[in-house]
KELUMFI-633208 format. One record per residue: residue number from 1; x, y, z of N, C-alpha, C in turn. Coordinates in steps of 0.1 Angstrom, whole numbers, always signed. Layout:
R NUM X Y Z X Y Z X Y Z
...
This chain:
R 1 -463 +449 -49 -472 +438 -51 -476 +432 -38
R 2 -489 +427 -38 -494 +420 -27 -490 +405 -28
R 3 -485 +400 -17 -481 +385 -18 -490 +377 -9
R 4 -495 +366 -14 -503 +357 -6 -495 +345 -3
R 5 -492 +343 +10 -484 +332 +14 -494 +320 +18
R 6 -493 +309 +11 -502 +298 +14 -500 +294 +28
R 7 -510 +294 +37 -508 +291 +51 -505 +276 +53
R 8 -498 +273 +63 -495 +259 +67 -507 +255 +76
R 9 -515 +246 +72 -526 +241 +79 -524 +226 +82
R 10 -522 +223 +95 -519 +210 +99 -531 +201 +98
R 11 -529 +188 +94 -539 +178 +94 -544 +176 +108
R 12 -557 +172 +110 -562 +169 +123 -555 +158 +130
R 13 -554 +160 +144 -548 +150 +152 -557 +138 +155
R 14 -555 +128 +147 -565 +116 +148 -562 +107 +160
R 15 -551 +110 +167 -549 +103 +180 -560 +107 +190
R 16 -564 +120 +189 -575 +125 +197 -588 +119 +194
R 17 -590 +114 +182 -603 +109 +178 -607 +97 +187
R 18 -598 +88 +190 -601 +77 +199 -606 +82 +212
R 19 -600 +92 +218 -604 +97 +231 -618 +103 +230
R 20 -620 +111 +219 -633 +117 +218 -644 +107 +216
R 21 -641 +96 +208 -651 +86 +206 -655 +78 +219
R 22 -644 +76 +227 -646 +69 +240 -655 +78 +249
R 23 -652 +91 +249 -660 +100 +257 -674 +100 +253
R 24 -677 +100 +240 -691 +100 +235 -698 +87 +239
R 25 -691 +76 +237 -697 +63 +240 -700 +61 +254
R 26 -693 +69 +263 -695 +68 +277 -706 +77 +282
R 27 -712 +85 +273 -723 +94 +277 -736 +86 +280
R 28 -745 +92 +287 -758 +86 +291 -767 +85 +279
R 29 -764 +76 +270 -772 +74 +258 -766 +61 +251
R 30 -774 +54 +243 -768 +43 +235 -758 +48 +225
R 31 -746 +41 +224 -736 +45 +214 -742 +47 +200
R 32 -739 +58 +194 -743 +60 +180 -758 +65 +179
R 33 -765 +66 +190 -779 +69 +189 -782 +84 +184
R 34 -772 +92 +184 -774 +106 +179 -768 +108 +165
R 35 -765 +97 +158 -761 +97 +144 -750 +107 +141
R 36 -753 +115 +131 -743 +125 +126 -740 +136 +136
R 37 -748 +138 +146 -745 +148 +156 -732 +143 +163
R 38 -731 +130 +165 -719 +125 +172 -707 +127 +163
R 39 -708 +125 +150 -697 +127 +141 -693 +142 +141
R 40 -703 +151 +142 -700 +165 +143 -693 +169 +156
R 41 -697 +163 +167 -690 +165 +180 -676 +161 +179
R 42 -673 +150 +173 -659 +145 +172 -651 +155 +163
R 43 -658 +159 +152 -651 +168 +142 -647 +181 +149
R 44 -657 +186 +157 -654 +199 +164 -642 +197 +174
R 45 -642 +186 +181 -631 +184 +191 -618 +183 +183
R 46 -618 +177 +172 -605 +176 +164 -601 +189 +158
R 47 -611 +197 +154 -607 +211 +148 -601 +219 +159
R 48 -608 +219 +171 -603 +228 +182 -592 +221 +190
R 49 -589 +208 +187 -578 +201 +193 -580 +200 +208
R 50 -592 +197 +212 -595 +196 +227 -607 +186 +229
R 51 -607 +180 +241 -618 +171 +243 -631 +177 +247
R 52 -631 +190 +249 -643 +198 +253 -645 +210 +244
R 53 -648 +207 +231 -650 +219 +222 -661 +228 +226
R 54 -660 +240 +222 -671 +249 +225 -674 +258 +213
R 55 -687 +260 +210 -691 +270 +200 -700 +280 +207
R 56 -693 +291 +211 -700 +302 +217 -704 +312 +207
R 57 -695 +322 +206 -697 +333 +196 -695 +328 +182
R 58 -704 +332 +173 -703 +328 +159 -705 +341 +151
R 59 -697 +342 +140 -697 +354 +131 -700 +350 +117
R 60 -710 +356 +111 -713 +354 +96 -705 +366 +89
R 61 -696 +362 +81 -689 +371 +72 -696 +371 +58
R 62 -703 +381 +54 -710 +381 +41 -701 +390 +32
R 63 -695 +383 +22 -686 +390 +13 -694 +394 +1
R 64 -692 +407 -3 -700 +412 -15 -690 +417 -25
R 65 -694 +414 -38 -686 +419 -49 -694 +418 -62
R 66 -689 +425 -72 -696 +425 -85 -687 +418 -95
R 67 -694 +414 -107 -687 +406 -117 -689 +412 -131
R 68 -678 +414 -138 -679 +420 -151 -687 +411 -161
R 69 -688 +399 -158 -696 +390 -166 -711 +394 -168
R 70 -716 +402 -158 -730 +407 -160 -732 +415 -172
R 71 -721 +420 -178 -722 +427 -191 -727 +418 -202
R 72 -725 +405 -200 -729 +395 -210 -744 +390 -208
R 73 -750 +395 -198 -764 +391 -195 -765 +378 -188
R 74 -755 +374 -180 -756 +361 -173 -765 +361 -161
R 75 -770 +373 -157 -779 +374 -145 -792 +380 -150
R 76 -803 +376 -143 -816 +383 -145 -817 +396 -139
R 77 -807 +400 -131 -808 +413 -124 -795 +421 -127
R 78 -796 +434 -127 -785 +443 -129 -775 +443 -118
R 79 -762 +447 -121 -752 +447 -111 -755 +456 -99
R 80 -763 +466 -101 -766 +476 -91 -773 +470 -79
R 81 -779 +458 -81 -786 +451 -70 -776 +447 -59
R 82 -764 +444 -62 -754 +441 -52 -753 +451 -42
R 83 -750 +464 -46 -749 +475 -36 -762 +477 -29
R 84 -774 +475 -35 -786 +477 -29 -788 +466 -18
R 85 -784 +454 -20 -785 +443 -10 -775 +446 +1
R 86 -763 +451 -2 -754 +454 +9 -761 +464 +19
R 87 -767 +474 +13 -774 +484 +22 -785 +478 +30
R 88 -792 +468 +24 -802 +460 +31 -796 +452 +43
R 89 -785 +446 +40 -778 +439 +51 -775 +448 +62
R 90 -770 +460 +59 -765 +469 +69 -777 +475 +77
R 91 -789 +475 +70 -801 +480 +77 -806 +470 +87
R 92 -801 +457 +86 -806 +446 +95 -819 +440 +91
R 93 -823 +442 +78 -836 +437 +74 -836 +427 +63
R 94 -824 +421 +60 -823 +410 +50 -825 +397 +57
R 95 -827 +387 +49 -830 +373 +54 -818 +369 +64
R 96 -806 +371 +60 -795 +366 +68 -795 +373 +82
R 97 -800 +386 +82 -801 +393 +95 -811 +387 +104
R 98 -823 +383 +98 -834 +377 +105 -829 +364 +111
R 99 -823 +356 +103 -818 +342 +107 -807 +344 +118
R 100 -799 +354 +116 -788 +356 +126 -793 +360 +139
R 101 -804 +368 +140 -810 +372 +152 -816 +359 +159
R 102 -822 +351 +151 -829 +339 +156 -818 +329 +162
R 103 -806 +329 +157 -796 +319 +161 -785 +325 +169
R 104 -786 +338 +172 -775 +344 +180 -762 +344 +173
R 105 -762 +349 +161 -750 +350 +153 -747 +364 +149
R 106 -735 +369 +150 -732 +383 +146 -731 +383 +131
R 107 -733 +394 +124 -732 +396 +110 -723 +407 +107
R 108 -714 +405 +98 -704 +416 +94 -704 +415 +78
R 109 -706 +426 +71 -706 +426 +57 -692 +431 +52
R 110 -687 +424 +42 -673 +428 +37 -675 +433 +23
R 111 -671 +445 +20 -670 +450 +6 -657 +445 +0
R 112 -658 +434 -7 -646 +428 -14 -644 +434 -27
R 113 -655 +439 -33 -653 +445 -47 -666 +449 -53
R 114 -674 +456 -45 -687 +461 -50 -684 +472 -60
R 115 -692 +473 -71 -689 +482 -81 -696 +496 -78
R 116 -695 +500 -66 -700 +513 -62 -693 +517 -49
R 117 -692 +530 -47 -686 +535 -34 -697 +535 -23
R 118 -694 +527 -13 -703 +525 -2 -699 +534 +10
R 119 -709 +540 +16 -706 +549 +28 -701 +541 +40
R 120 -694 +548 +48 -689 +541 +61 -701 +536 +69
R 121 -699 +525 +75 -710 +519 +84 -703 +510 +94
R 122 -707 +510 +107 -701 +502 +117 -701 +487 +113
R 123 -711 +483 +105 -712 +469 +102 -706 +465 +89
R 124 -699 +474 +83 -693 +472 +70 -678 +472 +71
R 125 -671 +462 +65 -657 +461 +65 -653 +466 +51
R 126 -645 +477 +50 -641 +482 +37 -628 +475 +33
R 127 -630 +465 +24 -619 +457 +19 -618 +457 +4
R 128 -624 +467 -2 -625 +466 -17 -612 +465 -24
R 129 -610 +456 -33 -599 +454 -41 -600 +462 -53
R 130 -611 +462 -59 -614 +471 -71 -630 +471 -73
R 131 -635 +480 -81 -649 +481 -83 -654 +470 -93
R 132 -655 +458 -88 -660 +447 -96 -648 +441 -105
R 133 -650 +429 -109 -640 +423 -118 -642 +427 -132
R 134 -632 +425 -141 -634 +427 -155 -643 +416 -161
R 135 -647 +418 -173 -656 +408 -180 -648 +396 -184
R 136 -649 +385 -177 -642 +373 -180 -644 +366 -193
R 137 -655 +370 -200 -658 +365 -213 -649 +372 -223
R 138 -643 +383 -220 -635 +390 -229 -620 +392 -225
R 139 -617 +391 -212 -603 +393 -207 -602 +387 -193
R 140 -590 +386 -188 -589 +381 -174 -596 +390 -164
R 141 -603 +384 -155 -612 +391 -146 -604 +399 -136
R 142 -592 +394 -132 -584 +401 -122 -569 +400 -126
R 143 -561 +408 -119 -546 +406 -121 -541 +397 -110
R 144 -529 +392 -111 -524 +383 -101 -523 +390 -88
R 145 -520 +403 -88 -518 +411 -76 -532 +412 -69
R 146 -543 +414 -77 -556 +415 -71 -561 +402 -65
R 147 -557 +391 -71 -561 +378 -66 -553 +376 -52
R 148 -541 +379 -52 -533 +378 -40 -538 +387 -29
R 149 -542 +399 -33 -547 +408 -23 -560 +403 -17
R 150 -569 +398 -25 -582 +393 -20 -580 +381 -11
R 151 -571 +371 -15 -569 +360 -6 -562 +364 +7
R 152 -553 +373 +7 -546 +378 +19 -556 +385 +28
R 153 -565 +393 +22 -575 +401 +31 -585 +391 +37
R 154 -589 +381 +30 -598 +371 +36 -591 +364 +48
R 155 -579 +360 +46 -571 +353 +57 -570 +362 +69
R 156 -567 +375 +66 -566 +385 +77 -579 +387 +85
R 157 -590 +387 +78 -603 +388 +84 -607 +376 +93
R 158 -603 +364 +89 -605 +352 +97 -596 +353 +109
R 159 -584 +357 +108 -575 +359 +120 -581 +369 +129
R 160 -586 +380 +124 -591 +390 +133 -604 +385 +140
R 161 -612 +378 +134 -624 +372 +140 -620 +363 +151
R 162 -610 +354 +149 -605 +345 +160 -600 +353 +171
R 163 -592 +364 +169 -586 +372 +179 -597 +379 +187
R 164 -609 +381 +181 -620 +388 +188 -628 +377 +197
R 165 -625 +365 +195 -631 +355 +204 -643 +347 +197
R 166 -644 +348 +184 -654 +340 +177 -649 +326 +175
R 167 -658 +316 +179 -654 +302 +178 -657 +296 +164
R 168 -666 +302 +157 -670 +297 +144 -672 +309 +134
R 169 -668 +307 +122 -671 +317 +111 -679 +311 +101
R 170 -691 +317 +98 -700 +313 +87 -697 +321 +75
R 171 -694 +315 +63 -691 +322 +51 -703 +324 +43
R 172 -706 +336 +39 -717 +339 +30 -713 +350 +20
R 173 -722 +352 +10 -718 +361 -1 -730 +368 -7
R 174 -727 +379 -14 -737 +385 -23 -729 +391 -35
R 175 -734 +388 -47 -728 +394 -58 -736 +390 -71
R 176 -742 +399 -77 -749 +396 -89 -740 +390 -100
R 177 -743 +379 -105 -734 +372 -115 -725 +362 -109
R 178 -725 +360 -95 -715 +351 -90 -718 +336 -91
R 179 -730 +332 -95 -732 +318 -98 -726 +315 -112
R 180 -725 +325 -121 -718 +323 -134 -703 +321 -131
R 181 -697 +330 -123 -683 +329 -120 -680 +315 -113
R 182 -689 +312 -104 -687 +299 -97 -687 +287 -106
R 183 -696 +288 -116 -697 +277 -126 -684 +275 -133
R 184 -678 +286 -137 -665 +285 -144 -654 +279 -135
R 185 -654 +284 -123 -644 +278 -113 -646 +263 -111
R 186 -658 +259 -109 -661 +245 -106 -658 +237 -119
R 187 -662 +242 -130 -659 +235 -143 -644 +232 -144
R 188 -635 +242 -141 -621 +240 -143 -614 +233 -132
R 189 -619 +235 -119 -612 +230 -108 -616 +216 -103
R 190 -629 +213 -105 -634 +200 -100 -627 +188 -106
R 191 -626 +187 -119 -633 +194 -130 -647 +187 -133
R 192 -655 +194 -141 -668 +189 -145 -672 +195 -158
R 193 -681 +189 -166 -686 +195 -178 -692 +209 -175
R 194 -690 +219 -183 -695 +232 -179 -710 +232 -178
R 195 -717 +226 -186 -732 +226 -186 -737 +220 -173
R 196 -730 +211 -167 -734 +205 -154 -732 +215 -142
R 197 -724 +225 -145 -721 +235 -134 -730 +247 -135
R 198 -738 +249 -145 -745 +261 -147 -760 +260 -143
R 199 -764 +268 -133 -778 +268 -128 -785 +281 -131
R 200 -796 +282 -125 -805 +294 -128 -800 +306 -120
R 201 -792 +304 -109 -788 +316 -101 -800 +323 -95
R 202 -801 +336 -97 -812 +344 -91 -825 +342 -99
R 203 -824 +335 -110 -836 +333 -118 -835 +337 -132
R 204 -837 +327 -142 -836 +330 -156 -847 +322 -163
R 205 -852 +328 -174 -861 +320 -183 -852 +313 -193
R 206 -858 +306 -202 -850 +297 -212 -841 +306 -220
R 207 -846 +318 -224 -837 +326 -232 -825 +331 -224
R 208 -828 +335 -212 -817 +339 -203 -807 +328 -200
R 209 -812 +316 -198 -802 +305 -196 -794 +302 -208
R 210 -800 +303 -220 -792 +301 -232 -781 +312 -233
R 211 -784 +324 -230 -775 +335 -230 -763 +333 -220
R 212 -767 +328 -208 -757 +325 -198 -748 +314 -202
R 213 -753 +304 -208 -745 +292 -212 -735 +297 -223
R 214 -740 +305 -232 -731 +310 -243 -720 +319 -238
R 215 -723 +327 -229 -713 +336 -223 -703 +329 -215
R 216 -707 +319 -208 -697 +311 -200 -689 +302 -209
R 217 -694 +297 -220 -687 +290 -229 -676 +298 -236
R 218 -679 +311 -239 -669 +320 -244 -658 +323 -234
R 219 -662 +324 -222 -652 +327 -211 -642 +315 -210
R 220 -648 +303 -209 -640 +291 -207 -631 +288 -219
R 221 -636 +291 -231 -628 +289 -243 -616 +300 -244
R 222 -618 +311 -238 -608 +322 -238 -595 +318 -231
R 223 -596 +310 -220 -584 +306 -213 -584 +292 -209
R 224 -572 +285 -211 -570 +271 -207 -565 +269 -193
R 225 -565 +280 -185 -559 +279 -171 -564 +267 -163
R 226 -555 +261 -156 -559 +249 -148 -554 +250 -133
R 227 -545 +259 -130 -540 +261 -117 -549 +271 -109
R 228 -552 +269 -96 -562 +276 -89 -560 +291 -89
R 229 -548 +296 -87 -545 +311 -87 -547 +316 -101
R 230 -543 +309 -111 -545 +313 -125 -560 +313 -129
R 231 -568 +304 -124 -582 +303 -127 -589 +315 -120
R 232 -585 +318 -108 -591 +330 -101 -588 +342 -109
R 233 -576 +343 -114 -572 +355 -122 -581 +356 -135
R 234 -583 +345 -141 -590 +345 -154 -605 +348 -152
R 235 -611 +342 -141 -625 +342 -140 -631 +350 -128
R 236 -623 +353 -118 -628 +360 -106 -633 +350 -96
R 237 -641 +354 -87 -644 +368 -83 -638 +372 -70
R 238 -640 +384 -66 -633 +389 -54 -639 +384 -41
R 239 -652 +382 -41 -658 +377 -29 -655 +362 -27
R 240 -654 +355 -38 -650 +341 -38 -635 +339 -33
R 241 -627 +348 -39 -612 +347 -34 -611 +351 -20
R 242 -618 +360 -15 -617 +364 +0 -623 +353 +8
R 243 -634 +346 +4 -638 +335 +12 -628 +323 +12
R 244 -622 +321 +0 -611 +311 +0 -600 +314 +9
R 245 -596 +327 +10 -586 +331 +19 -590 +329 +34
R 246 -603 +331 +37 -608 +330 +51 -608 +316 +56
R 247 -608 +306 +47 -609 +292 +51 -595 +289 +58
R 248 -596 +285 +70 -583 +283 +77 -585 +273 +89
R 249 -575 +274 +98 -575 +264 +109 -584 +267 +120
R 250 -597 +268 +118 -607 +270 +128 -620 +265 +122
R 251 -631 +265 +130 -644 +260 +126 -649 +270 +115
R 252 -650 +265 +103 -656 +273 +92 -669 +266 +87
R 253 -680 +274 +88 -692 +269 +82 -694 +274 +68
R 254 -696 +265 +59 -697 +269 +45 -711 +269 +41
R 255 -716 +279 +34 -729 +281 +30 -732 +272 +17
R 256 -737 +279 +7 -742 +271 -5 -732 +270 -16
R 257 -738 +271 -28 -730 +269 -41 -718 +278 -42
R 258 -719 +291 -40 -708 +300 -42 -698 +298 -31
R 259 -702 +297 -19 -693 +295 -8 -685 +281 -9
R 260 -692 +271 -14 -686 +258 -16 -676 +259 -27
R 261 -679 +267 -37 -669 +269 -48 -656 +275 -42
R 262 -658 +285 -33 -647 +291 -27 -638 +281 -19
R 263 -645 +272 -13 -638 +261 -5 -631 +252 -15
R 264 -637 +250 -27 -630 +242 -37 -617 +249 -41
R 265 -617 +262 -43 -605 +269 -46 -595 +268 -35
R 266 -599 +270 -22 -591 +269 -11 -584 +255 -10
R 267 -592 +245 -12 -587 +231 -11 -577 +228 -22
R 268 -579 +234 -34 -569 +232 -44 -556 +239 -41
R 269 -556 +249 -33 -544 +257 -29 -538 +249 -17
R 270 -546 +245 -7 -542 +239 +5 -552 +228 +9
R 271 -550 +216 +5 -560 +205 +7 -565 +203 +21
R 272 -556 +205 +31 -560 +202 +45 -570 +212 +50
R 273 -573 +223 +43 -584 +232 +48 -597 +225 +49
R 274 -599 +215 +41 -612 +207 +41 -615 +201 +55
R 275 -604 +198 +62 -605 +192 +75 -612 +201 +85
R 276 -611 +214 +83 -617 +224 +92 -630 +230 +87
R 277 -635 +225 +76 -647 +231 +69 -659 +222 +71
R 278 -669 +228 +77 -682 +220 +79 -692 +226 +69
R 279 -697 +218 +60 -706 +223 +50 -721 +223 +55
R 280 -727 +235 +55 -739 +237 +62 -751 +231 +56
R 281 -752 +232 +43 -765 +227 +37 -763 +223 +22
R 282 -772 +216 +17 -772 +212 +3 -781 +222 -5
R 283 -775 +230 -13 -783 +241 -20 -791 +234 -31
R 284 -802 +241 -35 -810 +237 -46 -804 +241 -60
R 285 -794 +249 -59 -787 +254 -71 -781 +242 -79
R 286 -783 +242 -92 -777 +231 -100 -762 +231 -98
R 287 -757 +219 -97 -742 +218 -95 -737 +216 -81
R 288 -745 +221 -71 -740 +220 -58 -739 +206 -53
R 289 -748 +197 -56 -747 +183 -52 -734 +177 -58
R 290 -732 +179 -71 -720 +174 -77 -707 +180 -71
R 291 -708 +193 -67 -696 +199 -61 -694 +193 -47
R 292 -704 +191 -39 -702 +184 -26 -697 +170 -28
R 293 -702 +163 -37 -697 +149 -40 -683 +149 -44
R 294 -679 +159 -52 -665 +160 -56 -656 +163 -45
R 295 -661 +170 -35 -652 +173 -23 -653 +163 -13
R 296 -662 +152 -15 -663 +141 -6 -669 +145 +8
R 297 -679 +154 +7 -685 +158 +20 -700 +157 +20
R 298 -706 +157 +31 -720 +156 +33 -725 +168 +42
R 299 -734 +176 +37 -738 +188 +45 -747 +184 +56
R 300 -748 +194 +66 -757 +192 +77 -772 +192 +74
R 301 -776 +202 +66 -790 +204 +64 -793 +202 +49
R 302 -806 +200 +46 -810 +199 +32 -824 +205 +32
R 303 -825 +218 +29 -838 +225 +31 -843 +232 +18
R 304 -836 +229 +7 -840 +234 -6 -836 +249 -8
R 305 -826 +254 +0 -823 +268 +0 -814 +271 -13
R 306 -815 +283 -18 -806 +288 -28 -805 +303 -29
R 307 -806 +309 -17 -806 +323 -16 -791 +329 -15
R 308 -783 +322 -8 -769 +327 -5 -770 +336 +8
R 309 -762 +346 +8 -761 +355 +20 -755 +349 +32
R 310 -752 +336 +32 -748 +329 +44 -760 +323 +52
R 311 -772 +323 +46 -784 +319 +53 -783 +305 +58
R 312 -779 +296 +50 -778 +282 +54 -768 +280 +64
R 313 -756 +287 +63 -746 +285 +73 -750 +290 +87
R 314 -758 +301 +87 -763 +307 +100 -772 +297 +106
R 315 -781 +291 +98 -791 +281 +103 -784 +269 +109
R 316 -772 +266 +105 -765 +254 +110 -758 +256 +123
R 317 -756 +269 +127 -749 +272 +139 -755 +265 +151
R 318 -768 +265 +153 -774 +259 +165 -771 +244 +165
R 319 -770 +238 +154 -767 +223 +153 -752 +220 +158
R 320 -743 +229 +153 -729 +226 +158 -728 +230 +173
R 321 -735 +240 +177 -735 +243 +192 -740 +231 +200
R 322 -751 +225 +195 -756 +213 +202 -746 +202 +202
R 323 -740 +200 +191 -730 +189 +189 -719 +191 +199
R 324 -714 +203 +201 -703 +205 +211 -707 +202 +225
R 325 -720 +206 +228 -725 +204 +242 -727 +189 +245
R 326 -728 +181 +235 -728 +167 +237 -716 +162 +244
R 327 -705 +168 +242 -692 +164 +248 -690 +171 +261
R 328 -697 +182 +264 -694 +190 +276 -705 +190 +286
R 329 -718 +188 +282 -729 +190 +291 -737 +177 +295
R 330 -735 +166 +288 -742 +154 +290 -735 +145 +300
R 331 -743 +139 +309 -737 +131 +320 -731 +118 +314
R 332 -721 +113 +322 -716 +100 +319 -726 +89 +323
R 333 -726 +78 +315 -734 +67 +318 -731 +61 +332
R 334 -718 +62 +336 -714 +57 +349 -721 +64 +360
R 335 -724 +77 +358 -731 +85 +369 -745 +80 +370
R 336 -751 +77 +359 -765 +72 +359 -766 +58 +366
R 337 -757 +49 +362 -757 +36 +367 -754 +36 +382
R 338 -745 +45 +386 -740 +46 +400 -751 +51 +409
R 339 -761 +58 +403 -772 +63 +411 -783 +54 +414
R 340 -783 +42 +407 -794 +32 +408 -793 +25 +421
């Protein structure tokens, strides 16, 4: 059996906060004049536990997996689209690839549980736990061993990225049906009324939305699970579990609705992980604002995005790079005054 050991993640050292604030206030600018960028600078210093944080290399990990719930018609697209999109990522022609080139971010695709055999590729991490989850409307989506394996693999990938010298990890995903799975996780873990958690995902008409709501209601009624590992076992999904495992003691940029749901799972397992998580943007997907509010966080960007893939997290990388440079590259006010 695979065992997932919940990591010990220390709370941030708030004694350092005063030093960072004093350093910012001493820069050649009016105190507080850069608003939330200053808050980000302090947050980065606390996460890296140093007065001179740096965000050089950044890596987007795009986790891909399929969901048995698609058998219930919860998505407007067939499950085969997941594998097709993975191939598009690997060709370098998806939206996340374009945004990553524009922001100097590396992209690595992780096969967490795509329901197809994918060929070897230098940009693909073969981490498949199984060929998609089981249908959560009818039976548990995963076994306990599969949940533990996905969490452990996500944690290992984050450790490997840090060992390679990446200063920030952007979490993204691809998986037809994963907004449905995320709605179930949010409903049970936040908690929130199920209907408040269900959005259009990749697109549904009224008939499709009614079908999605009915399927998710059946899934929710099937299991009363309330503990995070049990909820992952009952509802899935593999890319969500791997993202939850990857959330750790380093700068983690969280993308949209599905990635934020993964952080909700991670926070229910180990609450201090939220100290290290920076939420990149507010998705247009229904439920994301409620989810962010429930986690007590405010995202960096609000651009009406709801694509996934890690696109919003990648777009936020230049913002956190700029915030770090506020502490390292800007002159002290004393230098300016002394030159008069």
